[in-house]
PDB file of N, CA, C, O and CB in Angstrom:
ATOM      1  N   MET A   1     338.119  47.981  57.649  1.00  0.00           N
ATOM      2  CA  MET A   1     336.651  47.818  57.615  1.00  0.00           C
ATOM      3  C   MET A   1     336.135  48.292  56.192  1.00  0.00           C
ATOM      4  O   MET A   1     336.715  49.175  55.560  1.00  0.00           O
ATOM      5  CB  MET A   1     335.953  48.677  58.820  1.00  0.00           C
ATOM      6  N   THR A   2     335.052  47.668  55.755  1.00  0.00           N
ATOM      7  CA  THR A   2     334.523  47.794  54.356  1.00  0.00           C
ATOM      8  C   THR A   2     333.505  48.614  54.496  1.00  0.00           C
ATOM      9  O   THR A   2     332.722  48.456  55.432  1.00  0.00           O
ATOM     10  CB  THR A   2     334.094  46.549  53.665  1.00  0.00           C
ATOM     11  N   ASP A   3     333.344  49.675  53.539  1.00  0.00           N
ATOM     12  CA  ASP A   3     332.211  50.492  53.564  1.00  0.00           C
ATOM     13  C   ASP A   3     331.012  49.720  52.824  1.00  0.00           C
ATOM     14  O   ASP A   3     331.007  49.313  51.663  1.00  0.00           O
ATOM     15  CB  ASP A   3     332.558  51.879  52.897  1.00  0.00           C
ATOM     16  N   PRO A   4     329.936  49.616  53.846  1.00  0.00           N
ATOM     17  CA  PRO A   4     328.708  49.001  53.401  1.00  0.00           C
ATOM     18  C   PRO A   4     327.934  49.355  52.235  1.00  0.00           C
ATOM     19  O   PRO A   4     327.059  48.638  51.750  1.00  0.00           O
ATOM     20  CB  PRO A   4     327.919  49.094  54.311  1.00  0.00           C
ATOM     21  N   THR A   5     328.368  50.745  51.704  1.00  0.00           N
ATOM     22  CA  THR A   5     327.763  51.096  50.591  1.00  0.00           C
ATOM     23  C   THR A   5     328.567  51.189  49.313  1.00  0.00           C
ATOM     24  O   THR A   5     328.195  51.821  48.324  1.00  0.00           O
ATOM     25  CB  THR A   5     327.187  52.217  50.846  1.00  0.00           C
ATOM     26  N   SER A   6     329.606  50.566  49.401  1.00  0.00           N
ATOM     27  CA  SER A   6     330.410  50.568  48.154  1.00  0.00           C
ATOM     28  C   SER A   6     329.946  49.422  47.322  1.00  0.00           C
ATOM     29  O   SER A   6     330.174  49.485  46.114  1.00  0.00           O
ATOM     30  CB  SER A   6     331.951  50.462  48.432  1.00  0.00           C
ATOM     31  N   ASP A   7     329.316  48.366  47.812  1.00  0.00           N
ATOM     32  CA  ASP A   7     328.844  47.357  46.946  1.00  0.00           C
ATOM     33  C   ASP A   7     327.464  47.438  46.463  1.00  0.00           C
ATOM     34  O   ASP A   7     326.930  46.457  45.945  1.00  0.00           O
ATOM     35  CB  ASP A   7     328.996  46.176  47.550  1.00  0.00           C
ATOM     36  N   VAL A   8     326.779  48.702  46.623  1.00  0.00           N
ATOM     37  CA  VAL A   8     325.391  48.700  46.030  1.00  0.00           C
ATOM     38  C   VAL A   8     325.304  49.027  44.687  1.00  0.00           C
ATOM     39  O   VAL A   8     325.691  50.107  44.240  1.00  0.00           O
ATOM     40  CB  VAL A   8     324.535  49.579  46.683  1.00  0.00           C
ATOM     41  N   ASP A   9     324.761  48.044  43.952  1.00  0.00           N
ATOM     42  CA  ASP A   9     324.609  48.432  42.458  1.00  0.00           C
ATOM     43  C   ASP A   9     323.295  49.336  42.521  1.00  0.00           C
ATOM     44  O   ASP A   9     322.475  49.541  43.415  1.00  0.00           O
ATOM     45  CB  ASP A   9     324.432  47.013  41.358  1.00  0.00           C
ATOM     46  N   GLU A  10     323.426  49.789  41.228  1.00  0.00           N
ATOM     47  CA  GLU A  10     322.417  51.195  40.843  1.00  0.00           C
ATOM     48  C   GLU A  10     320.880  50.472  40.930  1.00  0.00           C
ATOM     49  O   GLU A  10     319.969  51.175  41.368  1.00  0.00           O
ATOM     50  CB  GLU A  10     322.766  51.990  38.893  1.00  0.00           C
ATOM     51  N   GLY A  11     320.598  49.150  40.540  1.00  0.00           N
ATOM     52  CA  GLY A  11     319.436  48.915  40.787  1.00  0.00           C
ATOM     53  C   GLY A  11     318.892  48.635  42.028  1.00  0.00           C
ATOM     54  O   GLY A  11     317.680  48.445  42.137  1.00  0.00           O
ATOM     55  N   LYS A  12     319.800  48.575  43.179  1.00  0.00           N
ATOM     56  CA  LYS A  12     319.306  48.433  44.441  1.00  0.00           C
ATOM     57  C   LYS A  12     319.559  49.749  45.333  1.00  0.00           C
ATOM     58  O   LYS A  12     319.252  49.768  46.525  1.00  0.00           O
ATOM     59  CB  LYS A  12     319.929  47.198  45.032  1.00  0.00           C
ATOM     60  N   ALA A  13     320.119  50.807  44.700  1.00  0.00           N
ATOM     61  CA  ALA A  13     320.568  52.099  45.518  1.00  0.00           C
ATOM     62  C   ALA A  13     319.132  52.820  45.808  1.00  0.00           C
ATOM     63  O   ALA A  13     318.057  52.690  45.221  1.00  0.00           O
ATOM     64  CB  ALA A  13     321.724  53.204  44.556  1.00  0.00           C
ATOM     65  N   ARG A  14     319.494  53.611  46.902  1.00  0.00           N
ATOM     66  CA  ARG A  14     318.280  54.390  47.218  1.00  0.00           C
ATOM     67  C   ARG A  14     318.107  55.425  46.299  1.00  0.00           C
ATOM     68  O   ARG A  14     319.057  55.708  45.569  1.00  0.00           O
ATOM     69  CB  ARG A  14     318.291  54.955  48.550  1.00  0.00           C
ATOM     70  N   GLU A  15     316.935  56.107  46.200  1.00  0.00           N
ATOM     71  CA  GLU A  15     316.534  57.103  45.170  1.00  0.00           C
ATOM     72  C   GLU A  15     316.667  58.474  46.108  1.00  0.00           C
ATOM     73  O   GLU A  15     316.337  58.445  47.294  1.00  0.00           O
ATOM     74  CB  GLU A  15     314.868  56.788  44.475  1.00  0.00           C
ATOM     75  N   CYS A  16     317.091  59.468  45.579  1.00  0.00           N
ATOM     76  CA  CYS A  16     317.107  60.747  45.942  1.00  0.00           C
ATOM     77  C   CYS A  16     315.680  61.025  46.076  1.00  0.00           C
ATOM     78  O   CYS A  16     314.848  60.701  45.230  1.00  0.00           O
ATOM     79  CB  CYS A  16     317.847  61.626  45.009  1.00  0.00           C
ATOM     80  N   ALA A  17     315.401  61.691  47.264  1.00  0.00           N
ATOM     81  CA  ALA A  17     313.981  62.364  47.594  1.00  0.00           C
ATOM     82  C   ALA A  17     313.566  63.413  46.767  1.00  0.00           C
ATOM     83  O   ALA A  17     312.365  63.524  46.523  1.00  0.00           O
ATOM     84  CB  ALA A  17     313.924  62.944  48.934  1.00  0.00           C
ATOM     85  N   VAL A  18     314.436  64.256  46.264  1.00  0.00           N
ATOM     86  CA  VAL A  18     314.312  65.449  45.334  1.00  0.00           C
ATOM     87  C   VAL A  18     314.398  65.146  43.735  1.00  0.00           C
ATOM     88  O   VAL A  18     313.463  65.381  42.969  1.00  0.00           O
ATOM     89  CB  VAL A  18     315.472  66.454  45.709  1.00  0.00           C
ATOM     90  N   CYS A  19     315.433  64.686  43.403  1.00  0.00           N
ATOM     91  CA  CYS A  19     315.574  64.440  42.014  1.00  0.00           C
ATOM     92  C   CYS A  19     315.179  62.997  41.418  1.00  0.00           C
ATOM     93  O   CYS A  19     315.025  62.785  40.215  1.00  0.00           O
ATOM     94  CB  CYS A  19     316.950  64.711  41.723  1.00  0.00           C
ATOM     95  N   GLY A  20     315.040  62.058  42.412  1.00  0.00           N
ATOM     96  CA  GLY A  20     314.826  60.479  41.870  1.00  0.00           C
ATOM     97  C   GLY A  20     316.160  59.953  41.307  1.00  0.00           C
ATOM     98  O   GLY A  20     316.115  58.845  40.773  1.00  0.00           O
ATOM     99  N   ASP A  21     317.139  60.486  41.347  1.00  0.00           N
ATOM    100  CA  ASP A  21     318.517  59.750  41.065  1.00  0.00           C
ATOM    101  C   ASP A  21     318.897  58.705  41.859  1.00  0.00           C
ATOM    102  O   ASP A  21     318.625  58.761  43.059  1.00  0.00           O
ATOM    103  CB  ASP A  21     319.606  60.597  41.151  1.00  0.00           C
ATOM    104  N   PRO A  22     319.505  57.713  41.388  1.00  0.00           N
ATOM    105  CA  PRO A  22     320.154  56.605  42.430  1.00  0.00           C
ATOM    106  C   PRO A  22     321.331  57.438  43.234  1.00  0.00           C
ATOM    107  O   PRO A  22     322.128  58.182  42.662  1.00  0.00           O
ATOM    108  CB  PRO A  22     320.912  55.114  41.512  1.00  0.00           C
ATOM    109  N   ILE A  23     321.308  57.204  44.577  1.00  0.00           N
ATOM    110  CA  ILE A  23     322.120  57.623  45.356  1.00  0.00           C
ATOM    111  C   ILE A  23     323.477  56.705  45.379  1.00  0.00           C
ATOM    112  O   ILE A  23     323.469  55.607  45.936  1.00  0.00           O
ATOM    113  CB  ILE A  23     321.426  57.752  46.553  1.00  0.00           C
ATOM    114  N   ASP A  24     324.593  57.209  44.761  1.00  0.00           N
ATOM    115  CA  ASP A  24     325.782  56.172  44.647  1.00  0.00           C
ATOM    116  C   ASP A  24     326.855  56.957  44.825  1.00  0.00           C
ATOM    117  O   ASP A  24     327.827  56.452  44.264  1.00  0.00           O
ATOM    118  CB  ASP A  24     325.932  55.353  43.294  1.00  0.00           C
ATOM    119  N   GLY A  25     327.123  58.034  45.393  1.00  0.00           N
ATOM    120  CA  GLY A  25     328.433  58.984  45.495  1.00  0.00           C
ATOM    121  C   GLY A  25     328.393  59.201  46.910  1.00  0.00           C
ATOM    122  O   GLY A  25     327.583  58.765  47.728  1.00  0.00           O
ATOM    123  N   PRO A  26     329.503  60.026  47.092  1.00  0.00           N
ATOM    124  CA  PRO A  26     330.045  60.617  48.385  1.00  0.00           C
ATOM    125  C   PRO A  26     329.202  61.800  48.773  1.00  0.00           C
ATOM    126  O   PRO A  26     329.187  62.195  49.939  1.00  0.00           O
ATOM    127  CB  PRO A  26     331.567  61.072  48.246  1.00  0.00           C
ATOM    128  N   GLY A  27     328.546  62.336  47.885  1.00  0.00           N
ATOM    129  CA  GLY A  27     327.695  63.480  48.480  1.00  0.00           C
ATOM    130  C   GLY A  27     326.301  63.219  48.951  1.00  0.00           C
ATOM    131  O   GLY A  27     325.428  64.065  49.144  1.00  0.00           O
ATOM    132  N   HIS A  28     326.211  61.798  49.123  1.00  0.00           N
ATOM    133  CA  HIS A  28     324.954  61.329  49.753  1.00  0.00           C
ATOM    134  C   HIS A  28     324.746  62.018  51.027  1.00  0.00           C
ATOM    135  O   HIS A  28     325.665  61.972  51.844  1.00  0.00           O
ATOM    136  CB  HIS A  28     324.953  59.834  49.984  1.00  0.00           C
ATOM    137  N   ARG A  29     323.609  62.686  51.333  1.00  0.00           N
ATOM    138  CA  ARG A  29     323.028  63.196  52.723  1.00  0.00           C
ATOM    139  C   ARG A  29     321.724  62.562  53.246  1.00  0.00           C
ATOM    140  O   ARG A  29     320.813  62.178  52.513  1.00  0.00           O
ATOM    141  CB  ARG A  29     322.734  64.708  52.627  1.00  0.00           C
ATOM    142  N   VAL A  30     321.731  62.502  54.425  1.00  0.00           N
ATOM    143  CA  VAL A  30     320.542  61.997  55.147  1.00  0.00           C
ATOM    144  C   VAL A  30     319.993  62.992  56.001  1.00  0.00           C
ATOM    145  O   VAL A  30     320.688  63.287  56.973  1.00  0.00           O
ATOM    146  CB  VAL A  30     320.835  60.811  55.947  1.00  0.00           C
ATOM    147  N   ILE A  31     318.816  63.626  55.853  1.00  0.00           N
ATOM    148  CA  ILE A  31     318.126  64.644  56.581  1.00  0.00           C
ATOM    149  C   ILE A  31     317.206  63.782  57.625  1.00  0.00           C
ATOM    150  O   ILE A  31     316.402  62.903  57.313  1.00  0.00           O
ATOM    151  CB  ILE A  31     317.246  65.657  55.537  1.00  0.00           C
ATOM    152  N   THR A  32     317.504  64.225  58.879  1.00  0.00           N
ATOM    153  CA  THR A  32     316.596  63.473  59.954  1.00  0.00           C
ATOM    154  C   THR A  32     315.844  64.388  60.726  1.00  0.00           C
ATOM    155  O   THR A  32     316.294  65.504  60.982  1.00  0.00           O
ATOM    156  CB  THR A  32     317.398  62.614  60.960  1.00  0.00           C
ATOM    157  N   TRP A  33     314.730  64.005  61.120  1.00  0.00           N
ATOM    158  CA  TRP A  33     314.160  64.957  62.021  1.00  0.00           C
ATOM    159  C   TRP A  33     312.917  64.067  62.925  1.00  0.00           C
ATOM    160  O   TRP A  33     312.477  62.979  62.555  1.00  0.00           O
ATOM    161  CB  TRP A  33     313.540  66.331  61.058  1.00  0.00           C
ATOM    162  N   ILE A  34     312.547  64.685  63.984  1.00  0.00           N
ATOM    163  CA  ILE A  34     311.481  63.915  64.702  1.00  0.00           C
ATOM    164  C   ILE A  34     310.139  64.514  64.394  1.00  0.00           C
ATOM    165  O   ILE A  34     309.994  65.735  64.350  1.00  0.00           O
ATOM    166  CB  ILE A  34     311.713  63.907  66.250  1.00  0.00           C
ATOM    167  N   GLU A  35     309.194  63.704  64.188  1.00  0.00           N
ATOM    168  CA  GLU A  35     307.618  63.998  63.800  1.00  0.00           C
ATOM    169  C   GLU A  35     306.984  62.944  64.305  1.00  0.00           C
ATOM    170  O   GLU A  35     307.300  61.762  64.169  1.00  0.00           O
ATOM    171  CB  GLU A  35     307.217  64.126  62.229  1.00  0.00           C
ATOM    172  N   ASP A  36     305.871  63.496  65.031  1.00  0.00           N
ATOM    173  CA  ASP A  36     304.891  62.532  65.780  1.00  0.00           C
ATOM    174  C   ASP A  36     305.500  61.497  66.641  1.00  0.00           C
ATOM    175  O   ASP A  36     305.089  60.340  66.551  1.00  0.00           O
ATOM    176  CB  ASP A  36     304.038  61.787  64.808  1.00  0.00           C
ATOM    177  N   ASP A  37     306.565  61.847  67.576  1.00  0.00           N
ATOM    178  CA  ASP A  37     307.296  61.079  68.274  1.00  0.00           C
ATOM    179  C   ASP A  37     308.007  60.029  67.546  1.00  0.00           C
ATOM    180  O   ASP A  37     308.291  58.995  68.151  1.00  0.00           O
ATOM    181  CB  ASP A  37     306.575  60.611  69.194  1.00  0.00           C
ATOM    182  N   SER A  38     308.276  60.151  66.518  1.00  0.00           N
ATOM    183  CA  SER A  38     308.946  59.157  65.414  1.00  0.00           C
ATOM    184  C   SER A  38     310.091  59.741  64.742  1.00  0.00           C
ATOM    185  O   SER A  38     309.948  60.846  64.219  1.00  0.00           O
ATOM    186  CB  SER A  38     307.942  58.751  64.258  1.00  0.00           C
ATOM    187  N   VAL A  39     311.311  59.088  64.683  1.00  0.00           N
ATOM    188  CA  VAL A  39     312.415  59.527  63.828  1.00  0.00           C
ATOM    189  C   VAL A  39     312.053  59.382  62.274  1.00  0.00           C
ATOM    190  O   VAL A  39     311.761  58.288  61.791  1.00  0.00           O
ATOM    191  CB  VAL A  39     313.708  58.675  64.184  1.00  0.00           C
ATOM    192  N   ARG A  40     312.087  60.382  61.643  1.00  0.00           N
ATOM    193  CA  ARG A  40     311.883  60.324  60.107  1.00  0.00           C
ATOM    194  C   ARG A  40     313.327  60.719  59.446  1.00  0.00           C
ATOM    195  O   ARG A  40     314.088  61.585  59.877  1.00  0.00           O
ATOM    196  CB  ARG A  40     310.612  61.448  59.591  1.00  0.00           C
ATOM    197  N   THR A  41     313.524  59.916  58.341  1.00  0.00           N
ATOM    198  CA  THR A  41     314.909  60.309  57.426  1.00  0.00           C
ATOM    199  C   THR A  41     314.501  60.203  55.960  1.00  0.00           C
ATOM    200  O   THR A  41     313.620  59.442  55.561  1.00  0.00           O
ATOM    201  CB  THR A  41     316.307  59.188  57.691  1.00  0.00           C
ATOM    202  N   VAL A  42     315.232  61.051  55.166  1.00  0.00           N
ATOM    203  CA  VAL A  42     315.145  61.121  53.741  1.00  0.00           C
ATOM    204  C   VAL A  42     316.504  61.194  53.313  1.00  0.00           C
ATOM    205  O   VAL A  42     317.424  61.833  53.824  1.00  0.00           O
ATOM    206  CB  VAL A  42     314.317  62.272  53.222  1.00  0.00           C
ATOM    207  N   HIS A  43     316.509  60.474  52.332  1.00  0.00           N
ATOM    208  CA  HIS A  43     318.089  60.592  51.551  1.00  0.00           C
ATOM    209  C   HIS A  43     318.061  61.362  50.296  1.00  0.00           C
ATOM    210  O   HIS A  43     317.136  61.360  49.483  1.00  0.00           O
ATOM    211  CB  HIS A  43     318.737  59.075  51.074  1.00  0.00           C
ATOM    212  N   VAL A  44     319.230  62.062  50.211  1.00  0.00           N
ATOM    213  CA  VAL A  44     319.172  63.033  48.923  1.00  0.00           C
ATOM    214  C   VAL A  44     320.645  62.762  48.484  1.00  0.00           C
ATOM    215  O   VAL A  44     321.462  62.248  49.249  1.00  0.00           O
ATOM    216  CB  VAL A  44     318.796  64.852  49.255  1.00  0.00           C
ATOM    217  N   CYS A  45     320.923  63.123  47.255  1.00  0.00           N
ATOM    218  CA  CYS A  45     322.028  62.607  46.665  1.00  0.00           C
ATOM    219  C   CYS A  45     323.313  63.810  46.488  1.00  0.00           C
ATOM    220  O   CYS A  45     324.429  63.630  45.999  1.00  0.00           O
ATOM    221  CB  CYS A  45     321.495  61.992  45.265  1.00  0.00           C
ATOM    222  N   SER A  46     322.731  65.073  47.064  1.00  0.00           N
ATOM    223  CA  SER A  46     323.953  65.985  46.805  1.00  0.00           C
ATOM    224  C   SER A  46     323.600  67.117  47.793  1.00  0.00           C
ATOM    225  O   SER A  46     322.492  67.120  48.330  1.00  0.00           O
ATOM    226  CB  SER A  46     324.143  66.541  45.129  1.00  0.00           C
ATOM    227  N   PRO A  47     324.434  67.996  48.025  1.00  0.00           N
ATOM    228  CA  PRO A  47     324.043  69.226  48.808  1.00  0.00           C
ATOM    229  C   PRO A  47     323.176  70.194  48.133  1.00  0.00           C
ATOM    230  O   PRO A  47     322.589  71.039  48.810  1.00  0.00           O
ATOM    231  CB  PRO A  47     325.214  69.951  49.215  1.00  0.00           C
ATOM    232  N   THR A  48     323.041  70.148  46.852  1.00  0.00           N
ATOM    233  CA  THR A  48     321.958  70.774  46.160  1.00  0.00           C
ATOM    234  C   THR A  48     320.486  70.375  46.445  1.00  0.00           C
ATOM    235  O   THR A  48     319.546  71.124  46.711  1.00  0.00           O
ATOM    236  CB  THR A  48     322.197  70.571  44.824  1.00  0.00           C
ATOM    237  N   CYS A  49     320.497  69.178  46.341  1.00  0.00           N
ATOM    238  CA  CYS A  49     319.183  68.477  46.641  1.00  0.00           C
ATOM    239  C   CYS A  49     318.748  68.622  48.026  1.00  0.00           C
ATOM    240  O   CYS A  49     317.582  68.797  48.377  1.00  0.00           O
ATOM    241  CB  CYS A  49     319.264  67.015  46.351  1.00  0.00           C
ATOM    242  N   GLU A  50     319.780  68.537  48.798  1.00  0.00           N
ATOM    243  CA  GLU A  50     319.541  68.815  50.327  1.00  0.00           C
ATOM    244  C   GLU A  50     318.953  70.337  50.475  1.00  0.00           C
ATOM    245  O   GLU A  50     318.114  70.591  51.340  1.00  0.00           O
ATOM    246  CB  GLU A  50     321.055  68.654  51.233  1.00  0.00           C
ATOM    247  N   ALA A  51     319.411  71.254  49.643  1.00  0.00           N
ATOM    248  CA  ALA A  51     319.118  72.568  50.124  1.00  0.00           C
ATOM    249  C   ALA A  51     317.676  72.607  49.338  1.00  0.00           C
ATOM    250  O   ALA A  51     316.878  73.418  49.806  1.00  0.00           O
ATOM    251  CB  ALA A  51     320.344  73.832  49.724  1.00  0.00           C
ATOM    252  N   ALA A  52     317.267  71.898  48.291  1.00  0.00           N
ATOM    253  CA  ALA A  52     316.032  71.978  47.759  1.00  0.00           C
ATOM    254  C   ALA A  52     315.016  71.348  48.365  1.00  0.00           C
ATOM    255  O   ALA A  52     313.869  71.681  48.065  1.00  0.00           O
ATOM    256  CB  ALA A  52     316.046  71.613  46.630  1.00  0.00           C
ATOM    257  N   TYR A  53     315.245  70.330  49.322  1.00  0.00           N
ATOM    258  CA  TYR A  53     314.262  69.350  49.977  1.00  0.00           C
ATOM    259  C   TYR A  53     313.417  70.337  50.847  1.00  0.00           C
ATOM    260  O   TYR A  53     313.907  71.207  51.567  1.00  0.00           O
ATOM    261  CB  TYR A  53     315.035  68.085  50.928  1.00  0.00           C
ATOM    262  N   GLU A  54     312.086  70.088  50.687  1.00  0.00           N
ATOM    263  CA  GLU A  54     311.292  70.746  51.484  1.00  0.00           C
ATOM    264  C   GLU A  54     310.304  69.569  52.258  1.00  0.00           C
ATOM    265  O   GLU A  54     309.810  68.599  51.684  1.00  0.00           O
ATOM    266  CB  GLU A  54     310.531  71.857  50.595  1.00  0.00           C
ATOM    267  N   ARG A  55     310.161  69.885  53.589  1.00  0.00           N
ATOM    268  CA  ARG A  55     309.296  68.838  54.512  1.00  0.00           C
ATOM    269  C   ARG A  55     307.648  69.268  54.309  1.00  0.00           C
ATOM    270  O   ARG A  55     306.768  68.637  54.896  1.00  0.00           O
ATOM    271  CB  ARG A  55     309.802  68.999  56.368  1.00  0.00           C
TER     272      ARG A  55
END
């Protein structure tokens, strides 16, 4: 099985919701929650940014 994120180049990578850096490494985290009956997600690049993220 091929990792679908392995071929993402920096120009197409998601940006970290905290620091704005392109997300391109194994530390990528997705924060998910329910708000107004909808699923919300935010992508962050590291455990440090995950801890710093505020909703």
